[in-house]
ROMARTI-436053 format. One record per residue (C-alpha): residue number from 1; residue in one letter; x, y, z. Coordinates in Angstrom, 1 decimal. Each point is the difference from the previous one (the first is absolute). Layout:
// ROMARTI-436053
{rec NUM; A; {X; Y; Z}}
...
This chain:
// ROMARTI-436053
{rec 1; M; {84.9; 207.8; 253.6}}
{rec 2; P; {0.3; 1.3; -3.6}}
{rec 3; V; {-0.6; -2.6; -2.7}}
{rec 4; R; {3.6; 0.5; -1.3}}
{rec 5; Q; {1.5; -1.0; 3.4}}
{rec 6; V; {-2.3; -3.0; 0.3}}
{rec 7; T; {1.1; -1.1; -3.4}}
{rec 8; L; {3.7; 0.5; 0.8}}
{rec 9; V; {-0.3; -2.1; 3.2}}
{rec 10; A; {-1.8; -2.7; -1.9}}
{rec 11; V; {2.6; -0.1; -2.7}}
{rec 12; A; {2.8; -0.2; 2.6}}
{rec 13; V; {-1.8; -2.8; 1.8}}
{rec 14; I; {-0.4; -2.0; -3.2}}
{rec 15; A; {3.7; 0.6; -0.9}}
{rec 16; L; {1.1; -1.3; 3.4}}
{rec 17; A; {-2.2; -3.1; -0.2}}
{rec 18; M; {1.4; -0.8; -3.5}}
{rec 19; T; {3.6; 0.3; 1.2}}
{rec 20; A; {-0.8; -2.0; 3.1}}
{rec 21; G; {-1.8; -2.8; -1.9}}
{rec 22; C; {-2.9; 0.0; 2.4}}
{rec 23; S; {-3.8; 0.3; -0.2}}
{rec 24; I; {-1.6; 3.4; 0.5}}
{rec 25; R; {-3.1; 1.6; 1.5}}
{rec 26; V; {-0.8; 3.4; -1.2}}
{rec 27; G; {-3.1; 2.2; 0.7}}
{rec 28; G; {-3.2; -1.6; -1.2}}
{rec 29; E; {1.8; -3.3; -0.9}}
{rec 30; R; {0.4; -0.8; 3.7}}
{rec 31; D; {-2.5; -2.4; 1.4}}
{rec 32; D; {0.9; 1.0; 3.6}}
{rec 33; D; {1.0; 3.1; 2.0}}
{rec 34; G; {3.5; 1.5; -0.2}}
{rec 35; A; {2.7; -1.3; 2.4}}
{rec 36; Q; {-0.5; 1.1; 3.6}}
{rec 37; V; {3.6; 0.7; 0.9}}
{rec 38; F; {-0.4; 3.4; 1.8}}
{rec 39; G; {-0.7; 0.0; 3.7}}
{rec 40; E; {-2.7; 1.8; 1.9}}
{rec 41; D; {2.2; 3.1; 0.3}}
{rec 42; A; {0.3; 0.2; -3.8}}
{rec 43; G; {3.6; -1.1; 0.3}}
{rec 44; L; {2.1; -2.8; -1.4}}
{rec 45; R; {3.3; -1.1; 1.5}}
{rec 46; W; {2.0; -2.7; -1.6}}
{rec 47; D; {3.5; -1.2; 0.5}}
{rec 48; L; {1.5; -0.6; -3.4}}
{rec 49; T; {3.3; -1.3; 1.4}}
{rec 50; R; {-1.6; -3.5; 0.5}}
{rec 51; P; {-2.3; -2.1; -2.1}}
{rec 52; L; {-3.6; 0.9; 0.4}}
{rec 53; E; {-2.4; -3.0; -0.5}}
{rec 54; S; {-3.1; 1.0; -2.0}}
{rec 55; E; {-2.5; -2.1; 1.8}}
{rec 56; P; {0.3; 1.6; 3.5}}
{rec 57; L; {-0.4; 3.4; -1.7}}
{rec 58; G; {-3.2; -1.2; -1.7}}
{rec 59; L; {1.5; 0.1; -3.4}}
{rec 60; P; {-0.1; -2.7; -2.8}}
{rec 61; S; {3.1; -2.0; -0.6}}
{rec 62; D; {0.7; 0.9; -3.6}}
{rec 63; Q; {-1.8; 3.1; -1.0}}
{rec 64; L; {0.0; 3.8; -0.4}}
{rec 65; A; {-2.3; 1.3; 2.7}}
{rec 66; I; {-1.4; 3.5; 0.1}}
{rec 67; A; {-0.4; 1.2; 3.5}}
{rec 68; D; {-3.0; 1.9; 1.4}}
{rec 69; V; {1.7; 3.3; 1.0}}
{rec 70; P; {-1.7; 2.0; 2.8}}
{rec 71; E; {0.0; 3.7; 0.1}}
{rec 72; D; {3.2; 1.5; 1.3}}
{rec 73; A; {1.8; -3.4; -0.3}}
{rec 74; T; {3.6; -0.2; 1.1}}
{rec 75; V; {2.6; -2.6; -0.8}}
{rec 76; E; {3.1; -0.9; 2.0}}
{rec 77; L; {2.5; -2.4; -1.5}}
{rec 78; T; {3.1; -1.2; 1.8}}
{rec 79; L; {2.9; -0.4; -2.3}}
{rec 80; P; {3.5; -1.4; 0.7}}
{rec 81; S; {1.4; 3.4; 1.0}}
{rec 82; G; {-3.0; 1.9; 1.3}}
{rec 83; T; {-3.7; 0.6; -0.2}}
{rec 84; W; {-1.8; 1.7; -2.9}}
{rec 85; S; {-3.3; 1.6; 0.7}}
{rec 86; G; {-2.5; 1.9; -2.1}}
{rec 87; R; {-3.7; 0.3; -0.9}}
{rec 88; A; {-1.9; -2.1; -2.5}}
{rec 89; E; {-2.8; 0.6; -2.5}}
{rec 90; Q; {0.4; -3.4; -1.7}}
{rec 91; F; {1.8; -3.0; 1.3}}
{rec 92; T; {0.6; -3.3; -1.8}}
{rec 93; V; {1.8; -3.2; 1.0}}
{rec 94; T; {1.3; -2.8; -2.3}}
{rec 95; T; {0.4; -3.4; 1.7}}
{rec 96; R; {2.0; -2.9; -1.3}}
{rec 97; H; {0.0; -3.6; 1.3}}
{rec 98; G; {-1.6; 1.1; 3.3}}
{rec 99; Y; {2.2; 3.0; 0.7}}
{rec 100; V; {-0.2; 3.8; -0.6}}
{rec 101; D; {2.1; 0.6; -3.1}}
{rec 102; Q; {-0.6; 3.7; -0.9}}
{rec 103; V; {-1.6; 2.9; 1.8}}
{rec 104; N; {-1.2; 3.1; -1.8}}
{rec 105; V; {-1.0; 3.3; 1.6}}
{rec 106; Y; {-1.6; 2.8; -2.0}}
{rec 107; W; {-0.9; 3.6; 1.0}}
{rec 108; T; {-0.1; 3.5; -1.5}}
{rec 109; E; {2.2; 3.0; 0.8}}
{rec 110; A; {-1.2; 3.5; -0.6}}
{rec 111; D; {2.5; 0.9; -2.7}}
{rec 112; G; {3.4; -0.8; -1.5}}
{rec 113; Q; {2.1; 1.7; 2.7}}
{rec 114; A; {-2.0; -1.7; 2.8}}
{rec 115; A; {0.6; -3.4; -1.7}}
{rec 116; A; {3.7; 0.7; -0.5}}
{rec 117; D; {0.4; 1.0; 3.6}}
{rec 118; R; {-1.7; -3.2; 1.2}}
{rec 119; M; {2.1; -2.2; -2.3}}
{rec 120; V; {3.2; 1.7; 1.2}}
{rec 121; A; {-1.0; -0.5; 3.6}}
{rec 122; D; {-0.5; -3.7; -0.6}}
{rec 123; A; {2.9; -0.6; -2.3}}
{rec 124; D; {2.7; -1.1; 2.5}}
{rec 125; L; {-2.3; -2.4; 1.7}}
{rec 126; L; {-1.2; -1.5; -3.3}}
{rec 127; G; {3.5; -0.2; -1.5}}
{rec 128; V; {-0.9; 2.4; -2.8}}
{rec 129; D; {2.2; 2.7; -1.4}}
{rec 130; A; {-1.1; 3.3; 1.7}}
{rec 131; A; {1.4; 2.2; -2.7}}
{rec 132; Q; {-1.9; -1.8; -2.7}}
{rec 133; V; {-3.4; 0.2; 1.8}}
{rec 134; A; {0.6; 3.7; 0.8}}
{rec 135; E; {0.0; 0.6; -3.8}}
{rec 136; W; {-3.6; -0.9; -0.1}}
{rec 137; A; {-0.9; 3.5; 1.1}}
{rec 138; E; {1.4; 1.3; -3.3}}
{rec 139; V; {-1.8; -2.7; -2.0}}
{rec 140; A; {-3.2; 0.9; 1.6}}
{rec 141; E; {0.5; 3.7; -0.6}}
{rec 142; W; {0.5; -0.7; -3.7}}
{rec 143; A; {-3.0; -2.3; -0.2}}
{rec 144; E; {-2.4; 2.5; 1.5}}
{rec 145; T; {0.2; 2.2; -3.1}}
{rec 146; A; {1.4; -2.4; -2.6}}
{rec 147; D; {-1.9; 0.1; -3.4}}
{rec 148; I; {0.6; -3.6; -1.3}}
{rec 149; N; {-2.2; -2.8; -1.1}}
{rec 150; E; {0.6; -2.1; 3.1}}
{rec 151; T; {-2.5; 0.2; 2.8}}
{rec 152; R; {2.2; -1.2; 2.8}}
{rec 153; T; {3.6; 0.0; 1.1}}
{rec 154; E; {1.4; -2.7; 2.3}}
{rec 155; D; {3.4; -1.1; 1.3}}
{rec 156; N; {1.5; -2.9; 1.9}}
{rec 157; Y; {2.7; 0.0; 2.7}}
{rec 158; N; {1.3; -3.4; 1.1}}
{rec 159; G; {1.9; -0.8; 3.2}}
{rec 160; S; {0.3; -2.5; 2.8}}
{rec 161; N; {0.2; -0.3; 3.8}}
{rec 162; G; {1.7; -3.2; 0.8}}
{rec 163; A; {-2.1; -2.9; -1.4}}
{rec 164; V; {-2.9; 2.3; -0.7}}
{rec 165; S; {0.0; 1.4; -3.5}}
{rec 166; T; {-1.8; 3.4; -0.5}}
{rec 167; S; {-1.2; 2.3; -2.6}}
{rec 168; I; {-1.6; 3.4; 0.0}}
{rec 169; K; {-2.2; 0.9; -3.0}}
{rec 170; P; {-1.3; 3.6; -0.3}}
{rec 171; G; {-2.5; 0.9; -2.7}}
{rec 172; M; {-2.1; 3.0; -0.9}}
{rec 173; A; {-2.2; 1.5; -2.7}}
{rec 174; V; {1.7; 2.2; -2.6}}
{rec 175; G; {-1.1; 3.5; -0.9}}
{rec 176; E; {-2.5; 0.6; 2.8}}
{rec 177; G; {1.8; 2.9; 1.6}}
{rec 178; A; {1.6; 0.9; 3.2}}
{rec 179; G; {-0.8; -2.1; 3.0}}
{rec 180; T; {-0.8; -3.2; -1.9}}
{rec 181; P; {-0.1; -2.9; 2.5}}
{rec 182; V; {2.6; -2.7; -0.2}}
{rec 183; R; {-0.9; -3.7; 0.5}}
{rec 184; L; {2.7; -1.9; 1.9}}
{rec 185; W; {0.3; -3.8; -0.2}}
{rec 186; Y; {2.4; -1.6; 2.5}}
{rec 187; H; {0.8; -3.6; -0.7}}
{rec 188; F; {1.6; -2.5; 2.5}}
{rec 189; Y; {1.2; -3.3; -1.4}}
{rec 190; V; {0.7; -2.6; 2.7}}
{rec 191; R; {0.5; -3.3; -1.9}}
{rec 192; D; {3.7; 0.0; 1.0}}
{rec 193; V; {-1.0; 0.2; 3.7}}
{rec 194; V; {-2.2; -3.1; -0.4}}
{rec 195; E; {2.6; -1.9; -2.1}}
{rec 196; A; {2.7; 0.8; 2.5}}
{rec 197; A; {-2.0; -1.7; 2.8}}
{rec 198; D; {-0.6; -3.2; -2.0}}
């Protein structure tokens, strides 16, 4: 993975940990292996409509855990009104008081149009405005040839599916020409699911 992408993932992970108020394990700072949450088939299937206890999943009770992601990993998350599925290149989980609190899935699409198409396809299920995410194709087209001091352009689209809050965050390098890859970060926030069950 390019150094820039590794850096961006690390920054995102640190930001999540700071907002969640939990400890963190990143790269060489970990004194153990990454979380083993993917099955033998390189798949992960979680039902986010009910509280997920961290201990049975092999996760710490109050921490941001970076999962070991196998090649060709897939993720399937059950939401209140349907099931979202996709692939994963990185996957992190934040736990709080013994339960899964946040789930983050990261992967790369080939270019801006591919990213916009994927986000539009997921919009209804994630409770995100489809028209807004469709506009990312135009943002990406501009960014491919933009001549500005910024090295990266990003956006954030928030939504919800019942008690599961969601966000989609696309980001890409600026000024690197046609076909610049777009990094997608899908965030699932499930604290309301846990609190509703208390």
